[in-house]
N, CA, C and O atoms as CSV, one atom per row, in Angstrom:
chain,resi,resn,atom,element,x,y,z
A,1,MET,N,N,88.556,-27.876,-70.729
A,1,MET,CA,C,88.500,-26.479,-71.167
A,1,MET,C,C,89.044,-26.344,-72.653
A,1,MET,O,O,88.524,-25.610,-73.493
A,2,HIS,N,N,90.073,-27.086,-72.853
A,2,HIS,CA,C,90.636,-27.130,-74.269
A,2,HIS,C,C,89.670,-27.776,-75.283
A,2,HIS,O,O,89.626,-27.411,-76.457
A,3,ASN,N,N,88.950,-28.688,-74.804
A,3,ASN,CA,C,87.993,-29.339,-75.717
A,3,ASN,C,C,86.790,-28.451,-76.034
A,3,ASN,O,O,86.241,-28.535,-77.132
A,4,ARG,N,N,86.371,-27.603,-75.097
A,4,ARG,CA,C,85.282,-26.678,-75.346
A,4,ARG,C,C,85.724,-25.646,-76.446
A,4,ARG,O,O,84.984,-25.294,-77.365
A,5,ARG,N,N,86.969,-25.214,-76.262
A,5,ARG,CA,C,87.506,-24.193,-77.207
A,5,ARG,C,C,87.488,-24.761,-78.693
A,5,ARG,O,O,87.140,-24.063,-79.645
A,6,GLN,N,N,87.868,-26.008,-78.804
A,6,GLN,CA,C,87.862,-26.544,-80.070
A,6,GLN,C,C,86.535,-26.798,-80.692
A,6,GLN,O,O,86.366,-26.666,-81.904
A,7,ILE,N,N,85.574,-27.168,-79.861
A,7,ILE,CA,C,84.195,-27.258,-80.303
A,7,ILE,C,C,83.625,-25.864,-80.731
A,7,ILE,O,O,82.916,-25.780,-81.734
A,8,ALA,N,N,83.924,-24.814,-80.000
A,8,ALA,CA,C,83.467,-23.531,-80.276
A,8,ALA,C,C,84.075,-23.013,-81.644
A,8,ALA,O,O,83.377,-22.423,-82.470
A,9,LEU,N,N,85.409,-23.270,-81.827
A,9,LEU,CA,C,85.971,-22.868,-83.026
A,9,LEU,C,C,85.448,-23.598,-84.202
A,9,LEU,O,O,85.362,-23.047,-85.300
A,10,ALA,N,N,85.073,-24.911,-83.985
A,10,ALA,CA,C,84.555,-25.754,-85.177
A,10,ALA,C,C,83.115,-25.272,-85.484
A,10,ALA,O,O,82.742,-25.141,-86.650
A,11,VAL,N,N,82.359,-25.027,-84.493
A,11,VAL,CA,C,81.000,-24.537,-84.690
A,11,VAL,C,C,81.099,-23.123,-85.420
A,11,VAL,O,O,80.335,-22.896,-86.358
A,12,GLY,N,N,81.975,-22.222,-85.029
A,12,GLY,CA,C,82.176,-20.945,-85.653
A,12,GLY,C,C,82.513,-21.094,-87.096
A,12,GLY,O,O,81.912,-20.441,-87.949
A,13,ALA,N,N,83.493,-21.966,-87.399
A,13,ALA,CA,C,83.958,-22.231,-88.746
A,13,ALA,C,C,82.829,-22.724,-89.626
A,13,ALA,O,O,82.617,-22.262,-90.747
A,14,LEU,N,N,82.077,-23.738,-89.034
A,14,LEU,CA,C,80.906,-24.275,-89.822
A,14,LEU,C,C,79.884,-23.236,-90.054
A,14,LEU,O,O,79.287,-23.236,-91.130
A,15,SER,N,N,79.618,-22.335,-89.136
A,15,SER,CA,C,78.652,-21.350,-89.213
A,15,SER,C,C,79.138,-20.339,-90.410
A,15,SER,O,O,78.373,-20.007,-91.315
A,16,LEU,N,N,80.361,-19.932,-90.325
A,16,LEU,CA,C,80.907,-18.999,-91.473
A,16,LEU,C,C,80.797,-19.709,-92.809
A,16,LEU,O,O,80.459,-19.089,-93.818
A,17,ALA,N,N,81.073,-20.980,-92.825
A,17,ALA,CA,C,80.976,-21.655,-94.202
A,17,ALA,C,C,79.527,-21.722,-94.650
A,17,ALA,O,O,79.211,-21.530,-95.824
A,18,ALA,N,N,78.632,-22.003,-93.669
A,18,ALA,CA,C,77.160,-22.009,-94.122
A,18,ALA,C,C,76.718,-20.584,-94.678
A,18,ALA,O,O,76.024,-20.479,-95.689
A,19,LEU,N,N,77.145,-19.567,-93.986
A,19,LEU,CA,C,76.729,-18.128,-94.422
A,19,LEU,C,C,77.393,-17.861,-95.776
A,19,LEU,O,O,76.858,-17.090,-96.573
A,20,ALA,N,N,78.543,-18.478,-96.055
A,20,ALA,CA,C,79.308,-18.174,-97.319
A,20,ALA,C,C,78.468,-18.797,-98.526
A,20,ALA,O,O,78.453,-18.285,-99.645
A,21,THR,N,N,77.803,-19.898,-98.199
A,21,THR,CA,C,77.158,-20.558,-99.391
A,21,THR,C,C,75.777,-20.119,-99.605
A,21,THR,O,O,75.163,-20.564,-100.575
A,22,VAL,N,N,75.187,-19.234,-98.743
A,22,VAL,CA,C,73.833,-18.793,-98.913
A,22,VAL,C,C,73.875,-17.536,-99.845
A,22,VAL,O,O,74.689,-16.635,-99.646
A,23,ASP,N,N,72.984,-17.506,-100.854
A,23,ASP,CA,C,72.898,-16.367,-101.698
A,23,ASP,C,C,72.242,-15.204,-101.101
A,23,ASP,O,O,71.174,-15.392,-100.519
A,24,PRO,N,N,72.775,-13.941,-101.173
A,24,PRO,CA,C,72.140,-12.852,-100.623
A,24,PRO,C,C,70.834,-12.513,-101.362
A,24,PRO,O,O,70.703,-12.719,-102.568
A,25,PRO,N,N,69.885,-11.990,-100.592
A,25,PRO,CA,C,68.514,-11.693,-101.232
A,25,PRO,C,C,68.700,-10.661,-102.312
A,25,PRO,O,O,69.520,-9.765,-102.113
A,26,SER,N,N,68.017,-10.701,-103.438
A,26,SER,CA,C,68.023,-9.833,-104.428
A,26,SER,C,C,66.586,-9.487,-104.838
A,26,SER,O,O,65.657,-10.277,-104.667
A,27,ALA,N,N,66.449,-8.310,-105.369
A,27,ALA,CA,C,65.130,-7.816,-105.804
A,27,ALA,C,C,64.868,-8.271,-107.201
A,27,ALA,O,O,65.749,-8.240,-108.061
A,28,ASN,N,N,63.616,-8.706,-107.430
A,28,ASN,CA,C,63.059,-9.048,-108.760
A,28,ASN,C,C,61.863,-8.116,-109.001
A,28,ASN,O,O,60.840,-8.224,-108.324
A,29,VAL,N,N,61.999,-7.200,-109.973
A,29,VAL,CA,C,60.846,-6.306,-110.194
A,29,VAL,C,C,60.339,-6.540,-111.648
A,29,VAL,O,O,61.086,-6.532,-112.627
A,30,GLN,N,N,59.104,-6.733,-111.689
A,30,GLN,CA,C,58.393,-6.990,-112.979
A,30,GLN,C,C,57.356,-5.958,-113.232
A,30,GLN,O,O,56.632,-5.633,-112.291
A,31,ILE,N,N,57.210,-5.431,-114.345
A,31,ILE,CA,C,56.150,-4.538,-114.652
A,31,ILE,C,C,55.426,-5.101,-115.958
A,31,ILE,O,O,56.098,-5.307,-116.968
A,32,LEU,N,N,54.144,-5.332,-115.937
A,32,LEU,CA,C,53.504,-5.891,-116.965
A,32,LEU,C,C,52.389,-5.015,-117.466
A,32,LEU,O,O,51.690,-4.453,-116.623
A,33,THR,N,N,52.160,-4.847,-118.664
A,33,THR,CA,C,50.945,-4.108,-119.206
A,33,THR,C,C,50.132,-5.136,-119.980
A,33,THR,O,O,50.571,-6.240,-120.301
A,34,HIS,N,N,48.906,-4.683,-120.255
A,34,HIS,CA,C,47.960,-5.660,-121.007
A,34,HIS,C,C,48.468,-6.049,-122.305
A,34,HIS,O,O,48.539,-7.250,-122.569
A,35,ASP,N,N,48.838,-5.157,-123.167
A,35,ASP,CA,C,49.294,-5.444,-124.564
A,35,ASP,C,C,50.284,-4.410,-124.980
A,35,ASP,O,O,49.982,-3.243,-124.729
A,36,SER,N,N,51.433,-4.652,-125.583
A,36,SER,CA,C,52.368,-3.666,-125.877
A,36,SER,C,C,51.902,-2.805,-127.075
A,36,SER,O,O,52.442,-1.717,-127.272
A,37,ARG,N,N,50.948,-3.243,-127.855
A,37,ARG,CA,C,50.419,-2.527,-129.070
A,37,ARG,C,C,49.200,-1.712,-128.542
A,37,ARG,O,O,48.732,-0.898,-129.338
A,38,ASP,N,N,48.678,-1.803,-127.444
A,38,ASP,CA,C,47.531,-1.030,-126.966
A,38,ASP,C,C,47.928,0.347,-126.672
A,38,ASP,O,O,48.878,0.576,-125.923
A,39,ALA,N,N,47.204,1.328,-127.259
A,39,ALA,CA,C,47.468,2.769,-127.133
A,39,ALA,C,C,47.049,3.304,-125.703
A,39,ALA,O,O,47.671,4.182,-125.103
A,40,SER,N,N,45.988,2.705,-125.263
A,40,SER,CA,C,45.558,3.140,-123.950
A,40,SER,C,C,45.183,1.809,-123.058
A,40,SER,O,O,44.047,1.335,-123.028
A,41,PRO,N,N,46.238,1.312,-122.382
A,41,PRO,CA,C,46.058,0.071,-121.649
A,41,PRO,C,C,45.059,0.332,-120.529
A,41,PRO,O,O,44.912,1.467,-120.076
A,42,ALA,N,N,44.408,-0.662,-120.105
A,42,ALA,CA,C,43.496,-0.572,-118.978
A,42,ALA,C,C,43.893,-1.476,-117.798
A,42,ALA,O,O,43.101,-1.763,-116.900
A,43,ARG,N,N,45.022,-1.860,-117.845
A,43,ARG,CA,C,45.558,-2.703,-116.840
A,43,ARG,C,C,47.154,-2.506,-116.649
A,43,ARG,O,O,47.914,-2.540,-117.616
A,44,PHE,N,N,47.559,-2.316,-115.436
A,44,PHE,CA,C,48.930,-2.182,-115.079
A,44,PHE,C,C,49.204,-3.066,-113.903
A,44,PHE,O,O,48.458,-3.058,-112.925
A,45,GLN,N,N,50.329,-3.873,-113.989
A,45,GLN,CA,C,50.530,-4.845,-112.954
A,45,GLN,C,C,52.137,-4.693,-112.645
A,45,GLN,O,O,52.986,-4.674,-113.537
A,46,ALA,N,N,52.405,-4.593,-111.316
A,46,ALA,CA,C,53.751,-4.603,-110.925
A,46,ALA,C,C,53.979,-5.650,-109.780
A,46,ALA,O,O,53.120,-5.871,-108.926
A,47,ALA,N,N,55.199,-6.281,-109.820
A,47,ALA,CA,C,55.476,-7.246,-108.759
A,47,ALA,C,C,56.841,-6.993,-108.265
A,47,ALA,O,O,57.727,-6.651,-109.048
A,48,VAL,N,N,57.062,-7.152,-106.959
A,48,VAL,CA,C,58.390,-7.053,-106.377
A,48,VAL,C,C,58.613,-8.264,-105.477
A,48,VAL,O,O,57.839,-8.531,-104.558
A,49,ASP,N,N,59.672,-8.973,-105.761
A,49,ASP,CA,C,60.004,-10.145,-105.017
A,49,ASP,C,C,61.407,-9.948,-104.396
A,49,ASP,O,O,62.387,-9.780,-105.121
A,50,LEU,N,N,61.493,-9.969,-103.089
A,50,LEU,CA,C,62.754,-9.764,-102.341
A,50,LEU,C,C,63.295,-11.085,-101.808
A,50,LEU,O,O,64.294,-11.091,-101.089
A,51,GLY,N,N,62.673,-12.176,-102.137
A,51,GLY,CA,C,63.171,-13.427,-101.647
A,51,GLY,C,C,62.469,-13.959,-100.181
A,51,GLY,O,O,62.091,-15.122,-100.036
A,52,LEU,N,N,62.378,-13.096,-99.305
A,52,LEU,CA,C,61.800,-13.402,-98.169
A,52,LEU,C,C,60.298,-12.864,-98.128
A,52,LEU,O,O,59.431,-13.520,-97.550
A,53,ALA,N,N,60.052,-11.806,-98.676
A,53,ALA,CA,C,58.720,-11.135,-98.835
A,53,ALA,C,C,58.553,-10.699,-100.261
A,53,ALA,O,O,59.516,-10.462,-100.991
A,54,SER,N,N,57.258,-10.597,-100.645
A,54,SER,CA,C,56.900,-10.157,-102.030
A,54,SER,C,C,55.626,-9.359,-101.964
A,54,SER,O,O,54.793,-9.572,-101.083
A,55,ALA,N,N,55.479,-8.473,-102.862
A,55,ALA,CA,C,54.348,-7.605,-102.989
A,55,ALA,C,C,53.867,-7.574,-104.460
A,55,ALA,O,O,54.718,-7.583,-105.350
A,56,SER,N,N,52.620,-7.539,-104.748
A,56,SER,CA,C,52.081,-7.395,-106.032
A,56,SER,C,C,51.094,-6.267,-106.092
A,56,SER,O,O,50.347,-6.075,-105.133
A,57,ILE,N,N,51.048,-5.536,-107.122
A,57,ILE,CA,C,50.091,-4.363,-107.199
A,57,ILE,C,C,49.437,-4.512,-108.623
A,57,ILE,O,O,50.100,-4.603,-109.656
A,58,LEU,N,N,48.129,-4.525,-108.565
A,58,LEU,CA,C,47.281,-4.471,-109.835
A,58,LEU,C,C,46.355,-3.365,-109.852
A,58,LEU,O,O,45.516,-3.215,-108.964
A,59,VAL,N,N,46.490,-2.527,-110.911
A,59,VAL,CA,C,45.696,-1.445,-111.057
A,59,VAL,C,C,44.956,-1.506,-112.422
A,59,VAL,O,O,45.555,-1.650,-113.488
A,60,THR,N,N,43.652,-1.390,-112.311
A,60,THR,CA,C,42.873,-1.495,-113.559
A,60,THR,C,C,41.870,-0.270,-113.565
A,60,THR,O,O,41.456,0.238,-112.523
A,61,TRP,N,N,41.522,0.154,-114.819
A,61,TRP,CA,C,40.752,1.294,-114.975
A,61,TRP,C,C,39.949,1.178,-116.266
A,61,TRP,O,O,40.292,0.375,-117.134
A,62,THR,N,N,38.941,1.928,-116.396
A,62,THR,CA,C,38.226,1.936,-117.688
A,62,THR,C,C,38.598,3.184,-118.557
A,62,THR,O,O,38.738,4.290,-118.035
A,63,ALA,N,N,38.741,2.987,-119.800
A,63,ALA,CA,C,39.106,3.927,-120.735
A,63,ALA,C,C,38.273,3.958,-121.971
A,63,ALA,O,O,37.883,2.888,-122.438
A,64,GLN,N,N,37.964,5.090,-122.543
A,64,GLN,CA,C,37.168,5.122,-123.779
A,64,GLN,C,C,38.044,4.579,-124.885
A,64,GLN,O,O,39.221,4.913,-125.024
A,65,ARG,N,N,37.429,3.753,-125.638
A,65,ARG,CA,C,38.096,3.138,-126.790
A,65,ARG,C,C,38.333,4.165,-127.943
A,65,ARG,O,O,37.445,4.978,-128.197
A,66,LEU,N,N,39.442,4.155,-128.614
A,66,LEU,CA,C,39.658,5.037,-129.724
A,66,LEU,C,C,38.846,4.512,-130.920
A,66,LEU,O,O,38.958,3.342,-131.286
A,67,VAL,N,N,38.012,5.406,-131.536
A,67,VAL,CA,C,37.226,5.112,-132.577
A,67,VAL,C,C,37.925,5.583,-133.935
A,67,VAL,O,O,38.322,6.730,-134.140
A,68,ARG,N,N,38.009,4.532,-134.813
A,68,ARG,CA,C,38.744,4.769,-136.131
A,68,ARG,C,C,37.870,4.682,-137.202
A,68,ARG,O,O,38.283,4.846,-138.350
């Protein structure tokens, strides 16, 4: 019985040590446009990365060009 307790304590301590070394998930958000100098961009892209899951959204549209 005493041996089982030592094994359980050792497993618990190793589990806590393993959890302490793992980095917590963090969000990575990126917003990209076609060109920073473009007055009317035709593309907008956003990406969210949470470590375990990620999502990406791409929106495009047509716009009339500025005539100079």
